[in-house]
N, C-alpha and C positions, 0 to 999 in steps of 0.2 A: 437787075433784082435774077437771082436765077431760078431758073424754073421749076415747077414743084417737082417733087420726086415722084415717080411716077414707076414703079416696074413688078410688072405683077407675078413673075417669078419670085417674088421677097415673099409673099403670102401672110404679111403681117398682120397681128390685128391692128384694131386701131390705136389704142395705147403704146404697142411697140411702134407702129409708124410716126406716132406724135413723137416718141423719143430720139428716133432717128434722125427725123428730117429738123427738128429745133436746132440749130448752130447760131444764134443770134445773142446769145447771151450766157449766164451760168444755168447749168440744167443740174436737178437732181433727180434720178431716176431712183424708185424706191421698187426693189425687185424681187419680190417674194420668192420663196422656195421653187424650182422647175419653173419658173415664169421664161425662161428663153432669154435671159441676162445676156450671156455670151453673144447670141446671135443678134442681138440688139446693138452691142458695141462695134461687133465686125462689120454688120451692114453700114453703120456709121459713121466709121471709118471707109468705108467704098463710098459712100454718099459724099463724105466732104472730098475726097479725090476726084470723082466723078461728075459729080453735081456744082457742087461748091468752089470747084479748080483749087482748093488749097494744095498747095504743092506735099506729096507722101512726106518727103524729109522736112516739112514742118510742123509732122504730126506725131504723137507721144501716146501710146498707148501703154498704161501701168499697171501691171498685175502683182500678186502677192509672193507666185512663184515661177520660177524657171521653166516648169513644165506647163503651167497654163499659157504664159508667154510665148513657148514654142506652139503651142496647139492654136492659138489665139492667130500667130502670123501665116502658120498653115492655111487656118480657115479663110484670111482675108486674100492671101496669096490666088486662092480660086474663086473669087470675087473681083480683082483686079487685076487684069493680064500686063504683061508685058513690062516697058520699062515704067508704068505709071505709078506702081508702086515701091521704087528704087528709094533706099533713104528713111522708109517708115522706121520709127523705133517703134517696138515692142517690147517692152522688156518688166522688170522688177524695182521697185524704189531703188535697192541698192544698186542694180547694175544703171539704172539712170544717173545716180550720184558717182558710182565708177567713171561712168562716163565723163561728168562733169570734171572730174578730179584730174582727170588724165588730160583733157584740154587747159584745165586752171590749174595746174598742178603748183606754178608760181605762186601765184595768188593765194594758193593754202601753204602757201613754205613746204613745199613738199619739192625734191628733186623726182627728173622722170624716172619711171621705173619702180616707186614706189612700192613695198608689200604690204597686202591683206592680212593679218593675223587671224586667225580660228580662236574660239572660244575656248581652247585646249592652253594654245599661247598666251592669251589675257591671264588664264587663270593664274597660270604659270608666272607673269610677270608681278599680277598682284600678292601674288601668294610670297615674292622676295620681299616686296614693298611692305606686308604684313607685318604685324609683331610675331616674332618667332614662337611656333608651336600653337599658332591658330587652329583651331579645329574645324572639320570641315564645311560642317554647317557653316558656322561664321565666316570662312572664306567666300560661300556661295552668298552669304548675305550681305557682305561687302561688294562682289564684282555685281549684283544686282542692282545695288543702289548707286554704282557708276554708271550702270549699264541706263538706268530708270534716269539717271539726271541728263546723259546726254540724251536719250528718245526725246526729252523735255525740249532739248536743243540749249540747255543750260552751259557755260563754259565752268571751270573747275571753279573762278571766284565767286558764279553767279551760286552755284551749289553748296559753297562756302555760306553766304550770305542767308540763305534759304534754310538751310541748317536748323532743324528744331531740337535735336536729340543728340546725345553724344556718340552713337554709332552713326548719325550723319555727319556729324563735326567729322569724324575721323575717314569716313567714306572720301568727303570732300577733298581732303588731305593727301588720299592716298590717289584719287583723281588726280593733282595737280603733279603728282610725283609720276604716276603712268603716264599722263600725256609727256610729259618732258624726257621719259625713256621712250615713248613711241617716237619722238621727233629724233632722238640719236640713231634710233633706225632706220629712220626714213620710212617710217611703217605706219599703217593705220588700223584700226579695226573697224568691225562691220559697222557698230553705230556712227562712227566718223562718217561711212560713205553718205549719211543723211546729214548729220551735223554739220561737215565741216564746207558742203555747200549751200546749207542753209545761211549760217554765218558770213558767205561771202555775197550773197546774192542780198543780202539785209541790210549787209555793211556797205557795199560797193555800188552805188548808182550804174556806174558805167557798164558793169559786168551782167547785172540785173537787166538792165536794156538791152544788150545784145543777145543773153538768154531770152528774152520775151520775144524777142525777133524770130530768133534760131526755132525754138516753138512757139508757133502762135494757136496751137489748138490741142488740149489735152484732154485725156479718155482715163478715168481712173474706175478700176475695177475693186470692189470688196471695199466701199470707202468705211465702212462701219469698223473695218480692222485697223485704220490707221492711227499709227498714235499723235501726239502734239509735234515734234517734229514734222512728221511725213505730211501734217496738216499745214502747218506754217510754209513748207516747200512747196507745197502747190498753190498756196495763195501767193508765195513770192512769184512765181514763175507766172501766174496768171495775170496778176495784178487787178488793176480796176476794171479791164474791160472783162475779165470772169470768161474769158471763152472756151470753157470746160464743160465736160458729162461726168459727176461724180455717180458712181455706180453702187448701190448699199443697201442694206436690208437690216436694221437695228434688232430685227427679230432673230438675226444670226450672229450677232456680236458674242464669242465664247472667247477672246480671247485676253481680255483684261490682266489676266498674270503676264504676261507681258508687253504691257502698256497700252492694249487698242483702247482706244475712247471711243464709244458709239453717240456720246455727244458731239461728236464734229458734225453728223451729219445736221443736226439742230445748230451748230456753230455758222454753218453755212448759211442760212437764211438771214443770223444777226450780221455777218461780213458782208453779204450778197442780198440787198433787200429786194431785186428783181429776180431774183431766185426763181426759176420754174420748175413745179413739183410735178413728175409725172408719176404714177402708179403701175406698176405690173402685176395685178393680181390673179390672171389667169394661169393658173396651173396644169401643164401639160405632160406631168410625169405620175400623179397620185391617184388610185382609186380614192374616189368619193370620201369612203369609210373613212380611208388613211386622213385625207385630208381634213373631215371634220373633229377627227381626235387631234390633230395637230392644231387647227384653230381655237379649240375647246382650253387646251394646255396655256397658250401663249396668250392666251384673252386674259390670263391672271395677273401678267404684268403690267408696268405701265410703258406707254408708248410714247416717244418719239412724233410717230405720225401712226395715224389708224390707217390700218387697211385688215381687207380680209380675202383671204386666198379661195376660189371657186374652182372648178373641174368640170368639164363635161367628159370626164373619164367616165367606165362603168362603178358600181357600186364597190364591188369586189368582196372577197369573203370578209367575214367577221374579224377582227382583232386578236388575236388568241392570247391570253393571259394563261400561265402556266406556273402553278406554285410546286416547288422540287423541295426532296428533302433535305438538303446539301448543296454544296458547290458540283460534286462527283456527280450525283443525280440529275441537277441541271445542264452539266455538259454533255451528261449520255442523251437524255432528252433532245437534246439540241442535234447534236450526231446522229441518232435516230430518225427526226423528224427531216433533216436534210438531204440521207440517205433516200428516205420514202419520198420526198418530192421530186428528188432528181430523178428516180425511176417514173414515178406517176406523171409527170410533165415531159419526159427525155429531157430534161434540161440541163445542160453544160455546168460545171461547176462555178466557173466562174459570174454567173450569177445571182451566188448566193452571198451574203455578208454577214458576218456575226460582230456587232458591234459592243462595247464596252468601254465603262467611265477609264479604267486603268491600265495600265498594259499589264501587271501583276496577274489581271485577272484571266489572262490567256493560257497559262501554263496548264488548267486542269481540261482546260476545252481543247488543248492540243492531244493532250493524252487519249481524249475520247475521239477525236476525228481520227488519230493514227489507228485505235483499236478498229475504228469503223471502215477505215482502210478509205478515207476521204481526202483527196490531197490539199492542202491550205499552203495560203501565203502569211504571212504576219507581216503587217506594216507596221514601222517603227520600232524595228527588234533592233540589231547591231547595224548601222547604217554603214556603206558601203566605203565612206569616206571616213569612218572612226574607225577601221582596220589598220592594223600599226602596220604591215607593210605598205598599203596605201600612203600612209601619213606619212613614214619615211622617203618614199620618191618625192611626196609632194615637196616636203622640206627642202630635199635636194634642188628640186625646180624653183623654187622661191628663194633659195640664197642664190641659184646661177642667176636668178634675173635681177636680186637685189644684193648685193655683197655685205650691207647695214644689217641684213636682219640676223641678229644676233640670235635670237631664239631657235630661228633653221639651225645655224651654225651649229649649235650647241647640242640639239636632237641628234644632225648626222655626222659630226665630226670623229667620232668613234664608231661609226658604223658603216660596212662592217670593221669589228676590231681593229684599230690602228697602234694599238699600247699608249696612247694620250690617255691618261689618267685624270683624277679629280683633281690632283695638285698641278698637275700641268694646267688644267684648266683655269683653277684658281688663280694661279699665276700670271696665266695669260689676261684673264679677265682685269686686274689690279693693274696691269703694265697698259690695257687697253683704254679702262677709267682715266689714267692719268695723262696718256695723249689725246683724249678724248676721239677717240677713232673706235670702229668698229673691231669685234674678235676678229674677222677675217681678215682686216688691214693689219691687224698689230700681227699677225701670223706670217704674214710676208715683209715685215720688218724686220731686216739683218739685227738692228739694233734691240729688237725684242728677243728675237730666235736665240741671241748670244747669250741670255739670260738662262737659257732654257738648258734642261740635258740634252747632251747630243743625242739621245733616241728621240727622245720627245720631237726635239727640233726638225728632225730628219722626216719623223712622220707627220708633222704638220706641213712642212715643204711638200711633200708628197700629195695631200689631199688638197691645200691650195694651189696647186699646179694642174689638177683634177678639177677642180671647180673652175679654173681661170678657161682653160682646154673647152670645159663642156659650155661656157659663156661665148665662149666665141663662136661655136656648133650650134647655139640657140639662134645667132642672128642668120642663120642660115638653114635651119630646118624647122619644117613643122612640128608643132607641138609632142605629135604622136611619136613620132621619128624619135624626138630629144627624148624622152622616154625609152625606147627602146635602145637607143646607144647607152644611156644612163645606165639602165640594169647590165648592158655587157660590162661599162667599163668599170664598175663600183664592185661587180662581181656579187650582185644580190641574190641572184637564183641559189648561186652556190653558199651563200650565207643561210638563206632558208633551207637547204640540202642539211646543213652542220646542226641548224639550231631545234629543226623539226624532225622527228624520229617516225613519228606515225605517218605512213605513207597517203593518206586518204588526204590527211589535214593539208598535209607539204604538199600535195598535188593542187587541194583548192585554193592554198595562197598564191603557188604559183601563176592558176588560173587569176587569181586577182590583179597580177602585174599585168598580165595581157589586157584584163578587162580594164585597167587604166587608160593604157594604151588608145584603145578603142572609143575611151568615154571623151579625149580629145579628138580625136578624128570624126567622131561624130559631131563635136560641136564646132568642130569647119563646117560642116556639111550644113549644121544649121543658121551660117551664117555669124557666128558668135564672133565678137573683136578676133582678129588673127593673132594679135601679140601674145605672149606667153602671159604677162602680167594680169591682162583681162581675162585670160582663161582659168588661171589660178583663183581668181578672184570670183568668179561666176559661177564655178563647180559647187554645186547645193546637194545637200543630203536629200536621196531620195528620189531626184530628177529623172533617173532611169530605172526606176523599178519597175521591170516588168515580172509580174507572176505567171504570167501564163494561164492554163486553164485551172483555176486553184479556186476554193472557198477564201473569199478576203477577211481577212481578222484584222481589226483595228481598232482604235480608239476612238471615240465621238468627236474628239477634236482633229482626227487624221482625215475621218469621213465625210469632211463639209466639201460640198463641191462636187460628191460623186454620188452614184444613183446606182441599183440592183432590184432585179425583179422580187426576188426573197431576201428580207432582212431581218435576222435575229438578235433581237435587244435585249444581252444579258444582264442580271445583277440589278434588277428595278425595284430595288428595295430602298427603305427610308434613313440606310448608313452609306448605301453607296452610289445612289442615284435617288435624290440629291446627295452628293457626298457629305458627312458629318462635318468636314470640318472647314465647308461652307456655309453651313447651316449655323455654325457656331460664330461664324465672321459675317453674319445676316448678309451673306451672299444668294439668296438663294434665286433672283432672278436669273441670272449666268448659268445656275444649276438649268433651269426650267428652259432656257433657250438653247441649252445642249440638248435636251430632251426632244425638245422642237425639231432640232437637227437632227438626230436619230430616227424620228418619225418620220420625217418628210424624207428619208433617203430611200426609203420603201415604196416601188412601183406598184406592186400586185399584193403581195402578201407581208402581214408584221407579224411577228412573234415576240411577244414581251415575257420575259421569265424572272422569277427572283427563288431566293434559298431562303427557305424557314429560318435556317441555323446556320450557321458559319464557323471555323474554327480560327482562333486568331491570337498567336503568342500563347499558345496552349490550351487559351479559353473557349469554352462555347458561348457563342453570341446569337441571341435570339432576333431575327427581323421581323418587321412588320412591313407590306406592300408599301412602293413607294407612293407620298402623297398625291403624285403626279396622275395615277391611275384613275386615283377619285374623280381627276376634275373632266376626266372624258367621258363622253356619251356612254352611260351603261349599255342603249341599246346596239353600240356597235362593236362591243367587245364580248367576247364568249371566252368565261373562266374554264379551265381545264377542270373538270369532277364537279361542278356545279350544273352543266348539262348533261344528263346521263346519256341521253338518247344520242347525242352529237359525239359525245366521246367514245361510247360503243362503237359507232360507225367508224370513228377515226381509228382507232384500236385493231378493226378488222381490219381495215386499208393497209395498216403497219405490218400486220401479221402477215396477210397475205404476199405482201412483197419482202418480208423475211425467210418463209417458206420458197418464194419464187426464188431469190439469192441461194438459199441452202443447197437447191434443188439444180442449179447453176453449179455451183463449187463440185457440187460430188458427181456431175455428167449426167444426173437424172435426165 
């Protein structure tokens, strides 16, 4: 029997300590917002290694973003010194699936060095398989149905059997053809990183036994965000013994639109009757007024598990509710309040956040912040990995790694221009299909080249020679150096120089090339898998997002897991939050959870604002305050315009601040 865990340095509260020390069966930790769940997970990993003598290599902690995994790995490194932590797995579900497939590629009918396609690649293939002239909305719907089937762990045959509409039947047929295309490319998509390991574990007893021994203890964060396939994957790995800790909060389940199922928390108690439940209800983040408002709002939802957050923090100022004339007036009020508070509290810009329901709301806010000379950073704009030059280089690297990756071949074969036209590529595709080989393999065949024009054949030979040489270099060079050599060999900087005439934009794009090399270099330092295939697959949007000292602007979905001293939640009207589309579909509870997430991002001060009227499609829309405002304790709210004494004092402070700024500007 392992001796009790007593470490005064931990200073955990009783519930946190109970969650850390219980390791003998399945455990669900219901972790409210700001209750220290990440600390519980990292301390538990250290406890398993130091007290329970579980080898680090047999522990896996699963998160939902690479950034979270990296931060968790760093925190564990401070708790577990030396070689004791070697071999610990801290990664996302998809990274774990990738690791599984790299080891078990033969069981998955994959060849070593397979590619992982991104959403654009997937959409391109599905578009080819879909009816000609399909509209973008219909194409997106088909892609979503295929992805949903995979996220539930269904094969194409199972998806066809479960189809209840003509659209679902069409999606199932495209799913079957799509999988054949992936097999020909020796490729998987992101959904396959969960589906294929699940298929193997559920259907191969030998593989299942091997992996249950390889990973003796599992810790899963944000469990309410798991989908059907992810739930089954954890269950397959944990087996009947159920040596796992699942950490989640059904009140913060806001990803139903991408397949997340908060019912997975309740499913645990049905699948594991011995499940122990520990509730973390002490909040270490929010002022008490903010927490009372959050509790009052979320109490209107049905709950899988009852809990009520409490805090020993101070009361904090009243939550400010600001009614504005229109969007522009709202943005101006927010920008003015931020500049005032920053000066009053001598607070750095990064302690402020502006949160909203949809990305389109950021435009008018950005304008107001620029006028006020407030630095800001928008999370969820054009992601680094979505930039054309970055996607081009990644496609080159994918093709170097996997010569069967036809999607990558088509993207870069004529980039920079090599006089390989559409007619040549169409002919090449026909010949490759007839011979059942990839486009790159076909382009290396003398028999195929002989059927093309001399100029096209010569260009293809130069391209295939380049890929072959880079592939040989890839076996000896780290990915960061390979990127630099690739840029030189293909003349990509010169390509940008000829394509982009505006000097500042050209310089930004050239900087992006350097940044990509730095990404790979940083991944090597972070301990990510060293081979090119793994690094290509693990690059994730926004993972290296560093806004510096700037006001953070983001959607409520992006804000989850973050906290700020001052939070401005805008668009709190009954068309926007809750969103009118969600109301029409009867999904008000998820909208309420979004509101709850937004409220609990604030540590000290929370401002809620809305515009009485908005312009949409040329028409003026009249708005009512969000129904969620009525669910908050009235004594904790200060409605701007209803308390003349407080409003007068606030205007006086803002005016004094503005006069001081003008004096400083003119050197008075």
